[in-house]
C-alpha positions in Angstrom: 0.0 0.1 0.0 1.3 3.4 -0.9 0.4 7.0 0.2 0.3 10.0 -2.0 0.0 13.5 -0.6 -1.7 15.6 -3.1 -2.3 19.3 -3.8 -5.4 21.2 -2.9 -6.4 21.3 -6.5 -6.6 17.5 -6.8 -10.2 16.1 -7.0 -11.6 12.7 -6.6 -12.1 12.6 -10.4 -8.4 13.4 -11.0 -7.5 10.5 -8.6 -9.8 8.1 -10.4 -8.3 9.0 -13.8 -4.8 8.4 -12.4 -5.9 5.0 -11.1 -7.1 4.1 -14.7 -3.7 5.1 -16.1 -2.1 2.7 -13.7 -4.4 -0.1 -14.8 -3.5 0.4 -18.4 0.2 -0.3 -18.0 0.3 -2.3 -14.7 1.2 -5.6 -16.5 4.4 -4.1 -17.7 5.6 -3.9 -14.1 4.1 -7.2 -12.9 1.7 -5.1 -10.7 -2.1 -5.3 -10.2 -3.8 -2.2 -8.9 -6.5 -3.5 -6.6 -8.2 -0.3 -5.4 -7.5 3.0 -3.8 -8.9 5.4 -1.2 -9.2 9.3 -1.6 -9.6 11.7 1.2 -10.6 15.2 -0.2 -10.5 16.8 3.3 -6.9 15.7 4.1 -5.8 15.6 0.4 -4.3 12.0 0.7 -4.7 9.0 -1.5 -3.7 5.5 -0.7 -3.3 2.8 -3.3 -3.4 -1.0 -2.7 -1.3 -2.8 -5.3 -0.4 -6.5 -5.6 3.3 -6.2 -6.6 6.6 -8.1 -6.3 8.2 -5.2 -4.4 8.0 -1.5 -3.6 10.3 -0.5 -6.6 7.8 -2.0 -9.0 4.9 0.1 -7.5 7.2 3.2 -7.8 8.1 2.5 -11.4 4.4 1.8 -12.4 3.2 5.1 -11.0 6.1 7.0 -12.5 5.5 5.6 -15.9 1.8 5.9 -15.9 1.4 9.5 -14.7 4.5 10.6 -12.8 2.7 10.9 -9.5 5.1 8.8 -7.5 4.1 7.8 -3.9 5.6 9.5 -0.8 5.8 6.2 1.1 5.1 2.5 0.4 4.6 -0.3 3.0 4.0 -4.1 2.7 0.5 -5.0 4.0 -1.5 -8.1 4.8 -4.6 -8.1 2.6 -6.7 -9.6 5.5 -5.7 -6.6 7.7 -6.4 -4.1 5.1 -9.8 -5.5 4.7 -10.5 -5.5 8.4 -9.3 -1.9 8.8 -10.7 -0.4 5.7 -13.6 -2.7 4.7 -12.5 -3.8 1.2 -9.6 -4.8 -1.0 -10.9 -4.2 -4.4 -12.8 -1.2 -6.1 -16.4 -0.9 -5.1 -19.0 -1.2 -7.8 -19.3 1.9 -10.1 -22.4 3.9 -10.2 -24.7 2.8 -13.1 -23.8 4.8 -16.3 -20.6 6.1 -15.0 -17.7 6.2 -17.5 -15.2 6.0 -14.6 -15.4 4.6 -11.1 -14.8 7.7 -8.9 -14.0 6.7 -5.2 -14.3 9.5 -2.6 -13.9 7.2 0.4 -11.0 8.2 2.8 -8.6 5.8 4.3 -8.7 7.6 7.6 -10.0 5.6 10.5 -10.7 5.9 14.2 -9.3 2.9 16.1 -10.8 1.6 19.3 -8.6 -0.5 21.7 -10.3 -2.2 24.6 -8.2 -3.8 27.3 -10.1 -6.1 29.8 -8.7 -5.6 33.3 -9.4 -7.9 36.2 -8.4 -7.7 39.9 -9.2 -9.2 43.3 -10.0 -12.7 42.0 -10.6 -15.6 44.3 -10.5 -19.3 43.6 -14.2 -19.5 42.8 -13.7 -16.8 40.1 -10.7 -18.6 38.6 -12.9 -21.6 37.7 -15.2 -19.3 35.8 -12.5 -16.8 34.4 -12.1 -18.2 30.9 -15.8 -18.4 30.2 -16.7 -15.1 31.9 -13.9 -13.4 29.8 -15.0 -14.9 26.6 -18.6 -13.9 27.2 -17.5 -10.4 28.1 -15.4 -10.1 24.9 -18.3 -11.3 22.7 -20.6 -8.6 24.2 -18.0 -5.9 23.5 -17.6 -7.3 19.8 -21.4 -7.3 19.4 -21.6 -3.6 20.4 -18.7 -2.8 18.1 -20.6 -4.3 15.1 -23.7 -2.6 16.2 -22.1 0.8 15.9 -20.7 -0.1 12.4 -17.3 -1.0 13.6 -15.1 -3.9 12.6 -13.2 -6.0 14.9 -9.6 -6.2 13.6 -8.0 -8.3 16.2 -8.5 -9.8 19.7 -6.5 -11.8 22.0 -7.0 -12.9 25.6 -7.4 -9.6 27.2 -7.5 -7.0 24.3 -9.7 -6.1 21.4 -8.8 -3.8 18.5 -11.5 -2.3 16.2 -11.8 0.1 13.3 -14.5 2.7 12.7 -15.1 4.9 9.7 -16.3 7.8 11.9 -15.2 9.1 15.2 -18.9 9.5 16.2 -19.6 5.8 16.0 -16.3 4.9 17.9 -17.0 7.4 20.7 -20.6 6.3 21.1 -19.7 2.7 21.1 -17.1 3.2 23.7 -19.6 5.1 25.8 -22.1 2.3 25.4 -19.5 -0.4 26.3 -18.4 1.6 29.4 -22.1 2.2 30.6 -23.6 -1.3 30.0 -20.7 -3.5 30.8 -18.6 -1.3 33.2 -20.1 -2.9 36.3 -21.4 -6.2 35.0 -18.8 -8.3 36.8 -17.2 -7.4 40.2 -13.8 -8.4 39.0 -13.8 -7.5 35.3 -13.7 -4.0 33.8 -12.9 -2.6 30.4 -10.5 0.3 29.6 -10.8 1.9 26.2 -8.4 4.1 24.2 -9.3 6.0 20.9 -7.0 7.4 18.5 -7.4 8.2 14.7 -5.1 8.2 11.7 -4.1 7.1 8.2 -3.2 3.6 7.1 0.2 4.7 5.8 2.4 7.2 7.6 6.2 7.1 8.2 5.8 3.7 10.0 6.5 0.3 8.5 3.1 -1.4 9.0 -0.5 -0.4 8.5 -2.0 2.0 11.0 1.2 1.3 13.1 1.3 4.7 15.0 -2.5 4.7 15.6 -2.6 1.2 16.9 0.2 1.9 19.2 -1.4 5.1 20.6 -4.8 3.6 20.9 -3.5 0.6 22.9 -1.4 2.9 25.1 -4.4 5.0 25.9 -6.4 1.9 26.9 -3.6 0.9 29.3 -4.0 4.1 31.3 -6.8 2.1 33.1 -9.2 5.0 32.8 -12.7 4.4 31.6 -12.3 5.9 28.1 -9.2 7.9 27.0 -9.6 9.9 23.9 -6.8 11.6 21.9 -7.0 15.2 20.8 -7.3 14.1 17.1 -10.5 12.0 17.9 -11.8 14.9 20.0 -11.5 17.3 17.0 -12.9 14.9 14.5 -15.8 14.2 16.6 -16.4 17.9 17.3 -16.4 18.3 13.4 -18.9 15.6 13.0 -21.2 16.6 15.8 -21.2 20.3 16.7 -22.9 19.9 20.0 -20.1 17.9 21.6 -20.7 16.9 25.2 -18.4 14.1 26.7 -19.5 12.7 30.0 -16.4 13.7 32.1 -17.1 10.7 34.4 -16.5 8.4 31.5 -14.1 10.2 29.2 -10.5 11.5 29.7 -9.5 13.9 26.9 -5.8 13.5 26.3 -4.2 16.6 25.0 -1.4 16.7 22.3 1.2 17.5 25.0 -0.1 14.7 27.3 0.0 12.3 24.4 3.6 13.4 23.6 4.5 12.7 27.3 2.7 9.3 27.2 4.5 8.2 24.1 8.0 9.4 25.4 7.3 7.5 28.8 6.0 4.4 27.2 8.9 4.1 24.7 11.4 4.4 27.6 9.4 2.0 30.0 8.8 -0.6 27.3 12.5 -0.9 26.8 13.5 -0.7 30.4 10.6 -1.9 32.7 12.5 -5.1 33.5 15.4 -3.4 35.1 15.1 -3.8 38.9 17.2 -0.7 39.6 14.9 1.5 37.7 13.8 4.5 39.9 11.3 7.3 39.5 14.1 9.7 39.8 16.1 8.0 37.0 12.9 8.0 34.7 12.3 11.6 35.4 15.8 12.5 34.6 15.9 10.5 31.5 12.9 12.2 30.2 14.1 15.6 31.1 11.8 16.4 34.1 12.4 17.2 37.8 11.0 14.6 40.2 8.1 16.9 41.2 7.3 17.8 37.6 7.2 14.2 36.7 5.0 13.3 39.6 2.5 16.0 38.6 2.4 14.9 34.8 1.8 11.2 35.8 -1.1 11.9 38.3 -2.7 14.3 35.8 -2.3 11.7 32.9 -3.2 8.5 34.7 -4.6 9.3 38.1 -1.7 7.1 39.5 1.6 8.1 41.2 4.7 7.2 39.2 5.6 4.3 41.5 2.1 2.9 41.3 2.0 3.3 37.5 5.3 1.4 37.2 4.2 -1.3 39.4 0.9 -1.9 37.5 2.9 -1.9 34.2 5.2 -4.6 35.6 2.2 -6.6 36.9 0.4 -6.4 33.6 3.4 -7.6 31.7 3.7 -10.5 34.2 0.2 -11.7 33.4 1.3 -12.0 29.7 4.5 -13.9 30.7 2.7 -16.2 33.1 -0.1 -17.1 30.7 2.5 -18.0 28.1 3.9 -20.7 30.4 7.4 -20.3 29.1 9.0 -19.0 32.3 8.8 -20.0 36.0 7.3 -17.5 38.5 10.8 -16.5 39.6 11.9 -15.9 36.1 8.9 -13.8 35.5 9.5 -11.8 38.6 13.0 -10.9 37.4 12.0 -10.3 33.8 9.4 -7.8 35.0 11.9 -5.9 37.2 10.9 -7.1 40.7 13.7 -7.4 43.0 12.8 -10.8 44.4 10.2 -13.6 43.7 8.6 -13.1 47.1 8.2 -9.3 46.6 6.6 -10.1 43.1 4.2 -12.6 44.8 3.2 -10.1 47.4 2.6 -7.4 44.8 0.7 -9.8 42.5 -1.5 -11.0 45.4 -2.3 -7.5 46.6 -3.3 -6.5 43.0 -5.2 -9.5 41.8 -6.3 -11.2 45.0 -4.5 -14.5 44.3 -0.8 -15.5 44.2 0.8 -16.1 40.8 1.0 -19.8 41.4 -2.7 -20.0 41.7 -3.1 -18.0 38.5 -0.7 -20.4 36.7 -2.6 -23.4 37.7 -5.9 -21.8 36.7 -4.5 -21.0 33.3 -3.2 -24.5 32.8 -6.6 -26.0 33.7 -8.6 -23.6 31.6 -6.5 -23.8 28.4 
């Protein structure tokens, strides 16, 4: 898939004609132009091409009309269809000489993270079934708001929406109707929006990363400033429920990305301290503390502890490491300290969690 940033004068009809020029000579370059998306508002076009390599796509465009792409990435057709809804041209209108597509590739992504705490042995026996039922309800709500589930694993769901309005209203409904359904399960949601091809190497890479990071703030619904703006454009009488939504400003998002990049690479270091993190990111300890509380509602120490415990869940469920190994991999100073923190957070020791996972898999 490639991206073209076009001038203000370019219309959907112009892009449709360029697409036709590609189709005329595509065989010379062993390419097959499958379809494209055009966003008149943002002046971007995205072409989906079956080709042996990026150079062939570049040469085809250059030979056909000279409008070479600004970036090209390799994509999985199944992912393209999940995110964007199709991998071929839609049917042309009856009587049309040329198939003009005015559908943007811009999407709002919805990342839901299922969070559990304070389990007991009775809950453990029900955990797998209850979690699956909970996820199915979220997926049904996503589909009812015209969203598409792109991917889901044990504790996370990623979905794509054409409009910010549908994504926001779906998130609000999920939070309102499922938020208190179970005493030990909740759902944290992050919303961000973007284009399928940017400076990254995979489809919607930056938007996926941000929406997932927002969902891991453990707030009810965290909304990026880009989604906020788009929603405001779509519905002028914007009124987010402040008890459900946390609007994340551009500066807060920049801080979150900077923090997450550093912690993702270093959370396993037991010597990591709040002072060293603050210093590495360029803040005083007091500045860092205020930013963390404002963003997540947690102190830096508590945020780091939760991050480590979240990562321990993923490692424990994989079953590739012992409890002691997971403790050290996640940055805990000792297995006994890890066990105390785990039990305090989730209500059961990690050994019970491992046994439950083994039984339920």
